[in-house]
C-alpha positions as CSV (number, residue, x, y, z in Angstrom):
1,M,-2.7,14.3,-15.1
2,A,-6.3,13.3,-14.4
3,D,-5.5,11.2,-11.3
4,A,-3.4,13.8,-9.5
5,L,-4.4,14.4,-5.9
6,T,-4.3,17.6,-4.0
7,I,-2.6,17.6,-0.6
8,D,-6.0,17.9,1.0
9,D,-7.3,14.9,-1.1
10,A,-4.3,12.9,-0.1
11,A,-4.7,13.8,3.6
12,A,-8.4,12.8,3.5
13,R,-7.6,9.5,1.9
14,I,-4.8,8.8,4.4
15,A,-7.1,9.7,7.3
16,G,-9.8,7.4,6.0
17,L,-7.3,4.5,5.5
18,S,-6.0,5.1,9.1
19,R,-9.6,4.9,10.5
20,R,-10.2,1.7,8.6
21,A,-6.9,0.2,9.7
22,R,-7.6,1.0,13.4
23,A,-11.0,-0.7,13.1
24,A,-9.5,-3.7,11.4
25,Q,-6.8,-3.9,14.1
26,A,-9.5,-3.9,16.8
27,M,-11.4,-6.6,15.1
28,L,-8.4,-8.8,14.5
29,A,-7.1,-8.4,18.1
30,G,-9.9,-10.6,19.4
31,L,-9.4,-13.4,16.9
32,P,-7.6,-16.7,17.7
33,Q,-4.0,-16.9,16.4
34,A,-5.0,-19.4,13.7
35,R,-7.5,-17.0,12.2
36,K,-5.0,-14.1,12.3
37,A,-2.4,-16.3,10.5
38,A,-5.0,-17.3,7.9
39,A,-5.9,-13.6,7.3
40,A,-2.2,-12.7,6.9
41,R,-1.8,-15.5,4.4
42,A,-4.8,-14.3,2.4
43,V,-3.4,-10.8,2.3
44,A,0.0,-12.2,1.1
45,D,-1.8,-14.3,-1.5
46,S,-3.7,-11.2,-2.7
47,I,-0.5,-9.1,-3.0
48,R,1.3,-11.9,-4.9
49,A,-1.7,-12.2,-7.3
50,S,-1.6,-8.4,-7.9
51,A,2.2,-8.1,-8.2
52,G,2.0,-7.3,-11.9
53,A,-0.5,-4.5,-11.4
54,I,1.4,-3.2,-8.4
55,A,4.7,-3.2,-10.4
56,A,3.0,-1.4,-13.3
57,A,1.5,1.3,-11.0
58,N,4.9,1.7,-9.3
59,E,6.5,2.2,-12.7
60,A,4.1,5.0,-13.4
61,D,4.9,6.5,-10.0
62,M,8.6,6.3,-10.6
63,A,8.2,8.0,-14.0
64,A,6.4,10.9,-12.2
65,A,8.9,11.1,-9.4
66,D,11.6,13.1,-11.2
67,G,11.8,15.8,-8.6
68,L,12.4,13.5,-5.7
69,T,15.7,12.9,-4.0
70,P,17.5,9.6,-4.6
71,A,16.6,8.5,-1.1
72,L,12.9,9.2,-1.6
73,R,13.0,7.5,-5.1
74,D,14.5,4.4,-3.4
75,R,11.7,4.4,-0.8
76,L,9.1,4.7,-3.6
77,L,10.7,1.9,-5.8
78,L,9.0,-1.5,-5.5
79,T,11.2,-4.3,-6.7
80,P,9.9,-7.9,-6.9
81,A,11.6,-8.6,-3.5
82,R,9.9,-5.5,-2.0
83,I,6.5,-6.5,-3.3
């Protein structure tokens, strides 16, 4: 699979996402509540608009998850309600 990540690649991506999340949290902490609510609505709108692509990617993930336990497969599964 061309898109397969090594453990090191995945760890580096997660570390990068964590740094970005901490920076965003620090920036958002100083905003007024109305701005925070608007940002949360924008994120929710973006997720809803991308629901089809998210579901398609999750379908591919589920197809590649044969070796996972049922509990891990359940955590990986994104239903419309979970999206």
